[in-house]
N, C-alpha and C positions, 0 to 999 in steps of 0.2 A: 282885202280881207285874207288873202296870201301871206301876206303879210304877219297879219296878227296870228297863224298855224304857224310860222315856223319853230322850229323847237332844236335848242342848240346843246351840244354835250356837256354832261356836269362840269363842274361845282355851279350850281343857276344862283347860289346867292355869294358873291363876293367880297373881301374885305380890302380895305386899302391898306393893311397892316402886312408887312416884309421883315423875310427873316430878320433884315441889317435894324426894322425898326426896332424890334423886338428886341434885340441882344443891347442897340444902345442903352433902353430903358434900363434893361439886368445890369450893365456897365454902370450907369445912374445910382440905378438903385444901391448898388454895394461899394457906394463912392463914400457914406458918411459912417461904412463899415471901415475902408483900408484907409481912409481919414484919420480916424479914432488910431488904430493901428498904430499909423507914424505917429502918431502924437504921442501914443500910449510907449512904445519900442524906441522910438528915435529914426535918426538918417540912413541906418542898417534895413531898416523895414522898407523904406524905401526905396531903395537898392534893388532888391531882392525881391517886392514887387515887380520893379521894371526891371529885371531879369528875366525874370518867369513869363511873364507876359511877351515879354521880346522875343522870347526862345520858342514860344507856342507857335508865334504868328511867325517867325521865319522858319521852323519847321513847318509848319501847311503849307509855306510858298515854294520851299523845295524839295517839295516833293509832290505839288504839282507841275513843278518847270522839268521833271525829271522824268514822272510818268505822262507827262504832255498832258494835262489835263488841264481844264478852264481854271484858272486860281479866282479860289474863294476867300478868300480874306475879306475881301468886302467886306462877308457877312459880316464881322465881326463876334461869328462863336469862338474864336483861336484866341482872340481877346479875353472872350467870358471867360475862357476853359483855363485860361493863364491866371487871372486874374483870383478867382475859386482857390486855383493852386494853391498859389502866395498867400492869399488869408488862412489857407488850412496848414499852414507850414510855421515852428515854431522861428523865431527870428535870429535864433542861435544856427540855424543850418549855414554848409559850407555854402557861395554860390552855385557851387558846377551842380547840389543836387537843384536846384533851380531848377538849371538848364535841363541836366537829366530828368527830372518829371516833367516838366513841359515836353520832351519828345519824346517820351514813353504815351503820357495822357495824347496827345494828337496822333504820333506815328504806328503805335502799337490799337489804341483805344479806340482811334475814331479812324481816321484815313485807309486801313487795311481791312476793315470791314466795311467800305462803301462808301466813306465820310460821316458828313452831316446828314442824319436823319438814320443810318442804319446800326451804329454804335447800340451793341448791346446792353451799355451798363456809361455812367459819369464817367464822361474824362475825366476830370479833373479828381474823382476821388477814389478811381482806380489807379490814378498815380500814385495820390497821395499812400494810399494801401500795400502798392509797389517799393515807395519808397520806407513803408513802417516796419515790411518784412525786413527788406532789403540792409536797411539802416535801421535797425530799433534804437538805439543806445543815443543817435545822432537826434533822430525824430521824439526822442522821450524826455526829451534836456531839455528844460526849458527856463532853464538859467540864463539872466541874462545882465546886462548891468541897469535894467530897471529894475530886476529883483530876482530875486532869490529863493531855492526850495519848492516845495512840491505844487500843483497847478488846486485850488480852491478841490474840485473834486476827490481827487487824491487824497486831501487832508480829513476832508467827509468822509469817504472809504474808509481811513483809518478810525474813526470816531473824534475827529478832532472837529473845532467850532469852527467856522468863517463867517466872512463880515458882507452879508448879503446885499448891502448897499452899492460895496464896492464892484461886486458881481456883477450889480444889474450899470452899473458906470462903467465898468470896464475895468478896472485899477487892480489885477489882476495879473500874475502868470495864464500863460497859454501861447495856440496860435496866433498870431496878428490879425485875421479877423474874427476870432468866436468870441473873445472876452465882454466886450460892449453887446449887453442885452439890448441900451438903448440903441445902440448905432444899428440894430442888424434889427428892430423892430419899425427904426423909422424908415429904412432899406425896403419892410416890407411891405409897409403903407403905400409905399409909391408901386409896386406890383401891382397890391390890388386895386387903387387909385385907378389905375391905368389899362387895369381887366387885363393882364397879361396873366397875373394868375389866380385863382380865388381859392375858398376859406377850405375848399372838401379835404384837400390831399394833407397837409396842415393843421387844420382846425384837428380833423380825426384823431391826425400823428398824436398832437400834443394828449387829449385830451385821454386816448388809448394808455399814452406814457404816463400820468395821471393816475389813471385809477391804477396799473399795474403797482405804480410807486406806492401809492394809498397800500393794497392789500398785501404785496410782497415786501417794501422794503424794511418790514422791521421796526417803523418810526411810527407806526398808527397816521393819524393826520395829525401831522405835525407842522404846521407852513413854513417855516425855517427850514427846514427838514427838504418839503417841498420845493420851494423857494427857490434854494441853493439849488438845485437838480434842476430845475426848469431853467435859471440865469447859466449854469456853467456848462464850459464844455460845448459841442458843437452839434447844438438842438434846435435851434433858432434857426441860426445857419442853414446846417441840414437841411430842417422840415420846410425854408420858407422860399430855398436857391438850388437844392440841388435836388430834394423829392422828387420838388414839383417840374425837374427838365421836362422839355412837352415829346421829347426822343426816348427815353428811358420810366414814364411812370401810363399806365393806362392812359385807352381812350374814353371808355364806356366809363358813364358815370358808379353803376355800380361798383366799377372793379377800382377806382379811385377812394373806394370809400373801406373795400378792404383793403387795397393796398396802403393805404392809414393805419389803419386797425394792426395789421403783418408789421408796419417801421417800429409800431407803438412801443408791441408788445417784445420783439427783438432788439430794440434799442435798453428796456427793460430787462430783460435778461444778462444781458452783457453788463450794463451798472451793477445789477443787483447781485448777478450770481456768477458776475466774472471776476478773473483774475486782476481784467483791468478796471479801471474806474469811466472809461469812455464808452462806446461802441457804434456811436451815430454814422461813423463810414460804414466799417460791414454791415452795422441794420440795413443799408442804401443799398448797398450794391446787392445784398443775399434777395432781399426785397428787387431785385431789376432783372437778378436772372427768374424771377418766379411771375417775373410779367407776363410772359406767352401763358402761364399755366390756369391765369388773371383773368384776363383775356378770354380764355377759349372760356370761362366757365360764367361768367357773367357776361357773357356779350346773349345782347337781345336776342328772339328764336327771330327770321325771318315771315314777313304776314302770309302765314297759307299755309306754314309747318310751323308742327309741334302741337297741333291739335288734337285734344284730348278724342276719343276715336270711343259712339254711341253704341 
């Protein structure tokens, strides 16, 4: 009888999932986008991905060794950070920028704030924004052997026309991993089927963005314009792979809906009213910074507190 009354400390419900397993699944889900990026842009894309991922892993390893910490590269979070950063880079950037960006993502955004679980923003996007501000000309140059000229979103912003099918398949200029909506959706399905993510954040994000474009895009209900906005840029990659980051998203369900709405509004504002045709990276970074406030507002009240006075 005494054994039946034994109470252990929480958590009382445990999962067999580990950080390493989750990160490996994310890597697997990113492979379609990475593979198409290599097919689309050539061997230079593979080299840039390899250098950026290796730099991220090496930076975390050296930091752990120098600071006499437990080596954490086995959780594969550095691999995910390096891969996401590489997929957000134009194929034409110098290799040293991949190294610098990976080092910034791991050292400044992640490790100096305590490591995995302590960073206040997505490391890959923090590094991308750092590179975008520091080396604008490199980060906005999408010309390469395969493509010349502006990205489809830039053409659309100038009033030009784009090929929606090419944008869906990925036969356009852009960063290595953002061009193929099809490849990204295949990866998103892997995350959804395995339960790594759900549709609360990406679904709310995309629906809010669609409503914003319909109301303020200046094209009314134009399926071609709306499709181009969804297929172009980093919207899908950001919605499914970066906005859903466990560390930098809200924990509460209501908070995740609010978070998705803010993401959609900010992306719409940046794209429609801003000088740039893109805006996903800054939208996610700003929303990351708002997460503590979102959770403060949406945190459920503890049982017995906040009751109405009679």
